[in-house]
MARDOVEX-11144 format. One record per residue: residue number from 1; residue in three letters; z, y negated, x of N, C-alpha, C in turn. Coordinates in pm, whole numbers, plus 50000, padded with zeros to 5 digits. Each point is the difference from the previous one (the first is absolute). Layout:
! MARDOVEX-11144
+-----+------+-------+-------+-------+-------+-------+-------+-------+-------+-------+
| pos | code |   nc3 |   nc2 |   nc1 |  cac3 |  cac2 |  cac1 |   cc3 |   cc2 |   cc1 |
+-----+------+-------+-------+-------+-------+-------+-------+-------+-------+-------+
| NUM |  ALA |     Z |     Y |     X |     Z |     Y |     X |     Z |     Y |     X |
...
+-----+------+-------+-------+-------+-------+-------+-------+-------+-------+-------+
***
This chain:
! MARDOVEX-11144
+-----+------+-------+-------+-------+-------+-------+-------+-------+-------+-------+
| pos | code |   nc3 |   nc2 |   nc1 |  cac3 |  cac2 |  cac1 |   cc3 |   cc2 |   cc1 |
+-----+------+-------+-------+-------+-------+-------+-------+-------+-------+-------+
|   1 |  MET | 50000 | 50118 | 50086 | 50000 | 49882 | 49914 | 50000 | 49876 | 50090 |
|   2 |  THR | 49922 | 49902 | 49966 | 49993 | 49879 | 50081 | 50111 | 49904 | 49962 |
|   3 |  LYS | 50026 | 49904 | 50087 | 50102 | 49898 | 49974 | 49973 | 49924 | 49871 |
|   4 |  ARG | 49875 | 49986 | 49966 | 49962 | 49925 | 49881 | 50069 | 50056 | 49875 |
|   5 |  HIS | 50028 | 50128 | 49999 | 50055 | 50065 | 49883 | 50152 | 50017 | 50007 |
|   6 |  LEU | 50061 | 49960 | 50108 | 50144 | 50017 | 50016 | 50072 | 49871 | 49967 |
|   7 |  ASN | 50127 | 50010 | 49971 | 50083 | 49881 | 49986 | 50030 | 49947 | 50140 |
|   8 |  PHE | 49994 | 49871 | 50017 | 50023 | 49939 | 50129 | 50142 | 49949 | 50009 |
|   9 |  SER | 50057 | 50011 | 50119 | 50126 | 49932 | 50027 | 49965 | 49866 | 50062 |
|  10 |  PRO | 50095 | 49905 | 50003 | 49971 | 49870 | 50062 | 49954 | 50011 | 50145 |
|  11 |  ASP | 50043 | 50107 | 50069 | 49959 | 50018 | 50140 | 49853 | 50038 | 50013 |
|  12 |  ASP | 49939 | 50050 | 49892 | 49860 | 50041 | 50004 | 49904 | 49884 | 49974 |
|  13 |  ILE | 50050 | 49888 | 49955 | 49916 | 49885 | 49967 | 49984 | 49914 | 50126 |
|  14 |  PRO | 49879 | 49968 | 50039 | 49982 | 49916 | 50119 | 50049 | 49857 | 49975 |
|  15 |  LEU | 50013 | 49922 | 50107 | 50042 | 49861 | 49986 | 49899 | 49921 | 49919 |
|  16 |  ALA | 49872 | 50032 | 50016 | 49894 | 49928 | 49929 | 49872 | 50082 | 50005 |
|  17 |  TYR | 49902 | 49952 | 49925 | 49866 | 50057 | 50002 | 49902 | 49889 | 50035 |
|  18 |  LEU | 49897 | 50036 | 50076 | 49883 | 49913 | 50018 | 49897 | 50052 | 49902 |
|  19 |  ILE | 49977 | 49924 | 49894 | 49905 | 50036 | 49895 | 49871 | 49924 | 50025 |
|  20 |  THR | 49889 | 50070 | 50000 | 49868 | 49937 | 50017 | 49906 | 50057 | 49895 |
|  21 |  PHE | 49928 | 49910 | 49932 | 49896 | 50047 | 49910 | 49879 | 49910 | 50014 |
|  22 |  ARG | 49883 | 50061 | 49984 | 49873 | 49933 | 50026 | 49931 | 49962 | 49870 |
|  23 |  CYS | 49918 | 49898 | 50011 | 49913 | 49962 | 49889 | 49885 | 50101 | 49992 |
|  24 |  TYR | 49954 | 50022 | 49880 | 49895 | 50097 | 49972 | 49874 | 49971 | 50082 |
|  25 |  GLY | 49949 | 50104 | 50066 | 49869 | 49993 | 50065 | 49994 | 49925 | 50131 |
|  26 |  THR | 50115 | 49962 | 50058 | 49996 | 49917 | 50120 | 50014 | 50076 | 50132 |
|  27 |  TRP | 50028 | 50131 | 49994 | 50008 | 50079 | 50123 | 49963 | 50142 | 49964 |
|  28 |  LEU | 49874 | 50032 | 50015 | 49946 | 50129 | 49959 | 49997 | 50098 | 50116 |
|  29 |  HIS | 50005 | 50128 | 49968 | 49981 | 50102 | 50104 | 49863 | 49978 | 50063 |
|  30 |  GLY | 49996 | 50012 | 50132 | 49878 | 49975 | 50076 | 50000 | 49863 | 50064 |
|  31 |  ASP | 50090 | 49911 | 49957 | 50013 | 49864 | 50052 | 50023 | 50002 | 50152 |
|  32 |  ALA | 49951 | 49898 | 50069 | 50013 | 49990 | 50145 | 50146 | 49996 | 50045 |
|  33 |  ARG | 50091 | 49957 | 49912 | 50143 | 49993 | 50035 | 50065 | 50138 | 50000 |
|  34 |  GLY | 49928 | 50102 | 49952 | 50059 | 50132 | 49980 | 50075 | 50000 | 49868 |
|  35 |  SER | 50046 | 50116 | 49957 | 50073 | 50008 | 49873 | 50087 | 50124 | 50001 |
|  36 |  VAL | 50083 | 50013 | 49897 | 50084 | 50118 | 49985 | 49976 | 50061 | 49863 |
|  37 |  ASP | 50028 | 50129 | 49991 | 50000 | 50069 | 49872 | 50114 | 50100 | 50004 |
|  38 |  ARG | 50012 | 50084 | 49901 | 50113 | 50092 | 49996 | 49998 | 50100 | 50114 |
|  39 |  HIS | 49887 | 50021 | 50064 | 49990 | 50093 | 50112 | 50013 | 49930 | 50135 |
|  40 |  HIS | 49986 | 49869 | 50003 | 50007 | 49921 | 50124 | 50100 | 49887 | 49980 |
|  41 |  ASN | 50128 | 50034 | 49982 | 50099 | 49897 | 49970 | 50134 | 50036 | 50061 |
|  42 |  ARG | 49999 | 50053 | 50120 | 50124 | 50032 | 50069 | 50023 | 49898 | 50111 |
|  43 |  TYR | 50125 | 49962 | 50015 | 50037 | 49902 | 50102 | 49947 | 50042 | 50137 |
|  44 |  GLY | 49937 | 49907 | 50069 | 49952 | 50024 | 50135 | 49868 | 50074 | 50011 |
|  45 |  THR | 49940 | 50037 | 49889 | 49872 | 50069 | 50005 | 49887 | 49900 | 49976 |
|  46 |  PRO | 49881 | 50031 | 50046 | 49889 | 49904 | 49987 | 49954 | 49983 | 49855 |
|  47 |  TYR | 49942 | 49884 | 49975 | 49935 | 49973 | 49872 | 49873 | 50083 | 49989 |
|  48 |  ILE | 49945 | 50003 | 49879 | 49868 | 50058 | 49980 | 49900 | 49910 | 50073 |
|  49 |  SER | 49908 | 50060 | 50073 | 49903 | 49923 | 50078 | 49904 | 49923 | 49911 |
|  50 |  PRO | 49951 | 49886 | 50049 | 49897 | 49926 | 49926 | 49876 | 50086 | 49978 |
|  51 |  ASN | 49934 | 49978 | 49888 | 49880 | 50077 | 49967 | 49920 | 49916 | 49901 |
|  52 |  GLU | 49893 | 49937 | 50046 | 49922 | 49908 | 49917 | 49944 | 50068 | 49875 |
|  53 |  ARG | 49954 | 50122 | 50012 | 49946 | 50071 | 49882 | 50106 | 50023 | 49894 |
|  54 |  TRP | 50119 | 50040 | 50044 | 50110 | 50023 | 49907 | 50045 | 49868 | 49937 |
|  55 |  LEU | 50001 | 49894 | 50080 | 50035 | 49868 | 49949 | 49903 | 49957 | 49890 |
|  56 |  GLN | 49870 | 50016 | 50023 | 49900 | 49962 | 49900 | 50013 | 50086 | 49874 |
|  57 |  TYR | 50026 | 50128 | 50018 | 50022 | 50088 | 49886 | 50119 | 49952 | 49916 |
|  58 |  ASN | 50110 | 49972 | 50066 | 50119 | 49954 | 49928 | 49980 | 49864 | 49935 |
|  59 |  ALA | 49928 | 49912 | 50065 | 49971 | 49869 | 49941 | 49916 | 50017 | 49873 |
|  60 |  GLY | 49908 | 50095 | 50002 | 49916 | 50026 | 49883 | 50076 | 50061 | 49884 |
|  61 |  ARG | 50116 | 50058 | 50025 | 50080 | 50064 | 49896 | 50101 | 49904 | 49936 |
|  62 |  LEU | 50011 | 49878 | 50050 | 50095 | 49905 | 49942 | 49964 | 49972 | 49854 |
|  63 |  LYS | 50101 | 49993 | 49916 | 49979 | 49975 | 49857 | 49985 | 49852 | 49969 |
|  64 |  HIS | 50045 | 49916 | 50091 | 49984 | 49855 | 49987 | 50009 | 49939 | 50139 |
|  65 |  ALA | 49974 | 49872 | 50008 | 50000 | 49932 | 50130 | 50138 | 50008 | 50066 |
|  66 |  PRO | 50002 | 50001 | 50134 | 50129 | 49994 | 50069 | 50079 | 49876 | 49958 |
|  67 |  VAL | 50131 | 50012 | 50002 | 50088 | 49892 | 49956 | 50056 | 49925 | 50121 |
|  68 |  LYS | 49980 | 49870 | 50003 | 50060 | 49913 | 50101 | 50086 | 49898 | 49926 |
|  69 |  LEU | 50125 | 49989 | 50039 | 50092 | 49908 | 49933 | 49981 | 49858 | 50052 |
|  70 |  ASP | 49992 | 49905 | 49908 | 49992 | 49860 | 50038 | 50144 | 49946 | 50016 |
|  71 |  PRO | 50016 | 49877 | 50048 | 50136 | 49948 | 50023 | 50090 | 50001 | 49876 |
|  72 |  ALA | 49948 | 49967 | 49884 | 50081 | 50000 | 49878 | 50044 | 50143 | 49964 |
|  73 |  GLN | 49910 | 50095 | 50015 | 50036 | 50140 | 49973 | 50104 | 50049 | 50099 |
|  74 |  ARG | 49985 | 49963 | 50125 | 50096 | 50042 | 50102 | 50138 | 49944 | 49970 |
|  75 |  MET | 50006 | 49876 | 49956 | 50129 | 49939 | 49965 | 50061 | 50073 | 49880 |
|  76 |  ALA | 49918 | 50035 | 49902 | 50050 | 50072 | 49883 | 50055 | 50137 | 50040 |
|  77 |  VAL | 49933 | 50068 | 50092 | 50047 | 50131 | 50047 | 50135 | 49984 | 50071 |
|  78 |  ASN | 50010 | 49904 | 50090 | 50127 | 49976 | 50070 | 50113 | 49972 | 49900 |
|  79 |  THR | 49973 | 49916 | 49901 | 50100 | 49966 | 49899 | 50039 | 50123 | 49920 |
|  80 |  ALA | 49904 | 50081 | 49960 | 50029 | 50120 | 49922 | 50089 | 50096 | 50077 |
|  81 |  ILE | 49974 | 50016 | 50127 | 50081 | 50091 | 50081 | 50141 | 49945 | 50017 |
|  82 |  LEU | 50013 | 49872 | 50023 | 50132 | 49937 | 50009 | 50079 | 50019 | 49870 |
|  83 |  GLU | 49937 | 49973 | 49887 | 50066 | 50014 | 49870 | 50034 | 50145 | 49969 |
|  84 |  THR | 49914 | 50092 | 50037 | 50027 | 50142 | 49979 | 50125 | 50043 | 50077 |
|  85 |  CYS | 50010 | 49955 | 50124 | 50118 | 50034 | 50080 | 50127 | 49940 | 49940 |
|  86 |  LYS | 49993 | 49876 | 49957 | 50117 | 49938 | 49936 | 50042 | 50078 | 49876 |
|  87 |  PHE | 49906 | 50033 | 49916 | 50028 | 50068 | 49874 | 50060 | 50140 | 50023 |
|  88 |  ARG | 49949 | 50070 | 50100 | 50042 | 50139 | 50022 | 50115 | 50013 | 50100 |
|  89 |  GLY | 50043 | 49887 | 50058 | 50110 | 50005 | 50095 | 49960 | 50052 | 50137 |
|  90 |  TRP | 49872 | 49990 | 50033 | 49952 | 50040 | 50131 | 50006 | 49878 | 50092 |
|  91 |  VAL | 50010 | 50023 | 50129 | 50003 | 49892 | 50098 | 49860 | 49985 | 50059 |
|  92 |  LEU | 49940 | 49885 | 49976 | 49868 | 49971 | 50059 | 50024 | 49932 | 50134 |
|  93 |  ARG | 49955 | 50064 | 50105 | 50020 | 49947 | 50135 | 49878 | 49922 | 50048 |
|  94 |  ALA | 49883 | 50036 | 49949 | 49877 | 49929 | 50036 | 49891 | 50042 | 49903 |
|  95 |  VAL | 49910 | 49906 | 49970 | 49882 | 50031 | 49920 | 49886 | 49912 | 50049 |
|  96 |  ASN | 49881 | 50056 | 50001 | 49883 | 49925 | 50045 | 49877 | 50058 | 49932 |
|  97 |  ALA | 49953 | 49932 | 49898 | 49875 | 50040 | 49933 | 49885 | 49938 | 50078 |
|  98 |  ARG | 49910 | 50084 | 50044 | 49883 | 49959 | 50076 | 49877 | 50005 | 49909 |
|  99 |  THR | 49884 | 49970 | 50053 | 49881 | 50003 | 49917 | 49962 | 50141 | 49957 |
| 100 |  ASN | 50032 | 50101 | 50083 | 49958 | 50136 | 49966 | 50112 | 50104 | 50000 |
| 101 |  HIS | 50124 | 49957 | 50019 | 50113 | 50092 | 49994 | 50130 | 49923 | 49986 |
| 102 |  VAL | 50107 | 50074 | 49969 | 50132 | 49940 | 49982 | 50100 | 50082 | 50080 |
| 103 |  HIS | 50088 | 49930 | 50073 | 50111 | 50064 | 50070 | 50131 | 49949 | 49942 |
| 104 |  ALA | 50099 | 50088 | 49989 | 50135 | 49959 | 49963 | 50100 | 50090 | 50071 |
| 105 |  VAL | 50107 | 49940 | 50048 | 50112 | 50075 | 50056 | 50113 | 49985 | 49900 |
| 106 |  THR | 50045 | 50113 | 49947 | 50095 | 49999 | 49889 | 50107 | 50107 | 50020 |
| 107 |  SER | 50124 | 49964 | 49970 | 50109 | 50098 | 49996 | 50024 | 50034 | 49855 |
| 108 |  ALA | 50001 | 50129 | 49970 | 50020 | 50046 | 49863 | 50065 | 50138 | 50006 |
| 109 |  ALA | 50099 | 50023 | 49916 | 50072 | 50128 | 49999 | 49927 | 50101 | 49913 |
| 110 |  CYS | 49874 | 50021 | 50033 | 49917 | 50097 | 49928 | 49887 | 50042 | 50092 |
| 111 |  LEU | 49922 | 50095 | 49956 | 49881 | 50038 | 50075 | 49900 | 49884 | 50000 |
| 112 |  PRO | 49904 | 50000 | 50093 | 49908 | 49886 | 50009 | 49892 | 49997 | 49892 |
| 113 |  GLU | 49969 | 50113 | 49938 | 49893 | 50002 | 49901 | 50025 | 49904 | 49883 |
| 114 |  PRO | 50121 | 49997 | 49943 | 50024 | 49903 | 49892 | 49988 | 49855 | 50046 |
| 115 |  VAL | 50034 | 49975 | 50125 | 49990 | 49864 | 50055 | 49852 | 49961 | 50007 |
| 116 |  LEU | 49919 | 50086 | 50060 | 49856 | 49975 | 50010 | 49939 | 49980 | 49862 |
| 117 |  ASN | 50030 | 50090 | 49908 | 49942 | 49990 | 49866 | 50043 | 49873 | 49927 |
| 118 |  ALA | 50126 | 49962 | 50014 | 50049 | 49878 | 49936 | 49931 | 49877 | 50059 |
| 119 |  PHE | 49985 | 49997 | 50132 | 49934 | 49884 | 50063 | 49857 | 49985 | 49951 |
| 120 |  LYS | 49925 | 50109 | 49998 | 49861 | 49993 | 49957 | 49990 | 49962 | 49853 |
| 121 |  GLY | 50082 | 50063 | 49917 | 49995 | 49971 | 49856 | 50040 | 49858 | 49967 |
| 122 |  GLU | 50108 | 49953 | 50059 | 50047 | 49865 | 49970 | 49908 | 49894 | 50060 |
| 123 |  ALA | 49941 | 50028 | 50115 | 49905 | 49905 | 50059 | 49878 | 49984 | 49910 |
| 124 |  THR | 49950 | 50112 | 49948 | 49887 | 49995 | 49908 | 50038 | 49925 | 49873 |
| 125 |  LYS | 50118 | 50031 | 49945 | 50046 | 49934 | 49878 | 50014 | 49848 | 50021 |
| 126 |  GLN | 50054 | 49960 | 50115 | 50016 | 49857 | 50031 | 49864 | 49931 | 50011 |
| 127 |  MET | 49905 | 50065 | 50066 | 49867 | 49939 | 50012 | 49933 | 49989 | 49863 |
| 128 |  ARG | 50016 | 50101 | 49917 | 49942 | 49994 | 49865 | 50066 | 49891 | 49916 |
| 129 |  ALA | 50132 | 49989 | 50007 | 50071 | 49899 | 49923 | 49961 | 49859 | 50042 |
| 130 |  SER | 49960 | 49985 | 50126 | 49958 | 49870 | 50052 | 49849 | 49980 | 49991 |
| 131 |  ALA | 49931 | 50090 | 49930 | 49854 | 49997 | 49986 | 49929 | 50004 | 50136 |
| 132 |  LEU | 50062 | 50068 | 50097 | 49942 | 50014 | 50133 | 49933 | 50136 | 50019 |
| 133 |  TRP | 50021 | 50090 | 49902 | 49934 | 50131 | 50002 | 49965 | 50034 | 49856 |
| 134 |  THR | 49873 | 49990 | 49967 | 49956 | 50017 | 49862 | 49931 | 50135 | 49976 |
| 135 |  HIS | 49990 | 50082 | 50103 | 49933 | 50130 | 49988 | 50093 | 50104 | 49941 |
| 136 |  GLN | 49941 | 50103 | 49940 | 50077 | 50113 | 49949 | 50047 | 50092 | 50114 |
| 137 |  HIS | 49918 | 50013 | 50104 | 50035 | 50089 | 50110 | 50106 | 49937 | 50091 |
| 138 |  SER | 50064 | 50087 | 50074 | 50103 | 49956 | 50095 | 49936 | 49935 | 50122 |
| 139 |  PRO | 50066 | 49901 | 50057 | 49948 | 49944 | 50125 | 50034 | 50086 | 50122 |
| 140 |  TRP | 50080 | 50106 | 49981 | 50054 | 50076 | 50112 | 49933 | 50136 | 50018 |
| 141 |  LEU | 49994 | 50041 | 50123 | 49962 | 50135 | 50033 | 50113 | 50093 | 49957 |
| 142 |  ARG | 49968 | 50120 | 49961 | 50103 | 50097 | 49960 | 50092 | 50029 | 50120 |
| 143 |  GLY | 50128 | 50016 | 49974 | 50097 | 50036 | 50103 | 50037 | 49881 | 50087 |
| 144 |  GLY | 50050 | 50030 | 50117 | 50043 | 49898 | 50094 | 50084 | 50065 | 50108 |
| 145 |  SER | 50036 | 49923 | 50099 | 50080 | 50049 | 50112 | 50147 | 49968 | 49974 |
| 146 |  LYS | 50086 | 50096 | 50032 | 50143 | 49986 | 49979 | 50071 | 50048 | 50126 |
| 147 |  ARG | 50024 | 49910 | 50093 | 50065 | 50038 | 50125 | 50151 | 49983 | 49988 |
| 148 |  TYR | 50071 | 50102 | 50042 | 50146 | 49998 | 50000 | 50049 | 49929 | 50126 |
| 149 |  LEU | 50091 | 49906 | 49984 | 50057 | 49926 | 50111 | 50149 | 50035 | 50010 |
| 150 |  TRP | 50037 | 50075 | 50103 | 50134 | 50057 | 50010 | 50097 | 49917 | 50081 |
| 151 |  THR | 49950 | 49910 | 50087 | 50088 | 49923 | 50088 | 49979 | 49851 | 49978 |
| 152 |  GLU | 50102 | 49923 | 50038 | 49986 | 49853 | 49990 | 49883 | 49952 | 50085 |
| 153 |  ASP | 49980 | 50061 | 50116 | 49890 | 49962 | 50087 | 49865 | 50024 | 49931 |
| 154 |  SER | 49985 | 50114 | 49933 | 49873 | 50027 | 49932 | 49980 | 49904 | 49883 |
| 155 |  VAL | 50107 | 49963 | 49933 | 49989 | 49901 | 49891 | 49959 | 49865 | 50058 |
| 156 |  ASP | 50064 | 49958 | 50107 | 49966 | 49871 | 50063 | 49855 | 49998 | 50047 |
| 157 |  ARG | 49954 | 50110 | 50060 | 49860 | 50006 | 50045 | 49903 | 49994 | 49882 |
| 158 |  ALA | 50034 | 50067 | 49891 | 49914 | 49998 | 49881 | 49994 | 49860 | 49941 |
| 159 |  VAL | 50114 | 49933 | 49991 | 50003 | 49863 | 49947 | 49915 | 49908 | 50089 |
| 160 |  GLU | 50016 | 50012 | 50130 | 49921 | 49920 | 50093 | 49851 | 50026 | 49981 |
| 161 |  TYR | 49962 | 50126 | 49987 | 49860 | 50035 | 49978 | 49947 | 49941 | 49870 |
| 162 |  VAL | 50075 | 50015 | 49893 | 49955 | 49950 | 49869 | 49984 | 49848 | 50002 |
| 163 |  MET | 50094 | 49931 | 50059 | 49999 | 49854 | 49996 | 49912 | 49937 | 50108 |
| 164 |  ASN | 49992 | 50061 | 50120 | 49932 | 49935 | 50111 | 49896 | 50085 | 50071 |
| 165 |  GLY | 49986 | 50126 | 49964 | 49911 | 50088 | 50073 | 49866 | 50025 | 49935 |
| 166 |  GLN | 49967 | 49922 | 49899 | 49875 | 50020 | 49929 | 49887 | 49925 | 50068 |
| 167 |  ASP | 49880 | 50049 | 49983 | 49880 | 49940 | 50057 | 49985 | 49857 | 49949 |
| 168 |  SER | 49989 | 49906 | 50090 | 49988 | 49859 | 49960 | 49863 | 49970 | 49940 |
| 169 |  ASN | 49901 | 50091 | 50017 | 49869 | 49978 | 49941 | 50000 | 50028 | 49850 |
| 170 |  GLU | 50103 | 50069 | 49955 | 50009 | 50033 | 49858 | 50120 | 49925 | 49943 |
| 171 |  GLU | 49982 | 49937 | 49889 | 50111 | 49927 | 49941 | 50106 | 50093 | 49948 |
+-----+------+-------+-------+-------+-------+-------+-------+-------+-------+-------+
***
């Protein structure tokens, strides 16, 4: 039985999670940056290699245009995540909505999946309520990254990365 199905003690909960989720269609398998999937997602292992043919195939399978967040949408996402943490009693240590992905460092006494799902759902709801997302489909790629942060040092490094380690070419 996996940990997911067991009751957790407070000692089993990490200090925080680094939650990352991407906008739909902005990083496809085959991309020059490499990518991960369920078979290539272990710490310290290489990404899937770039492959132009696979990239073109995946681009052709998109159901709608890739989603890039504008400044107003990014602000709405940041606000939604802040409000979600306040409402649920989670500690938001850092949040940074970018044009094609969102990072948040959050402490929560639960598994990371509900945190990720709440962030994506509330961010979409906030953008819709502000008339910043009028589509029926989600702006997000399915799933997301949920890194466990067990030490204060790992939390500090994640916060630094989220707030100051992002590519300056991308807002």
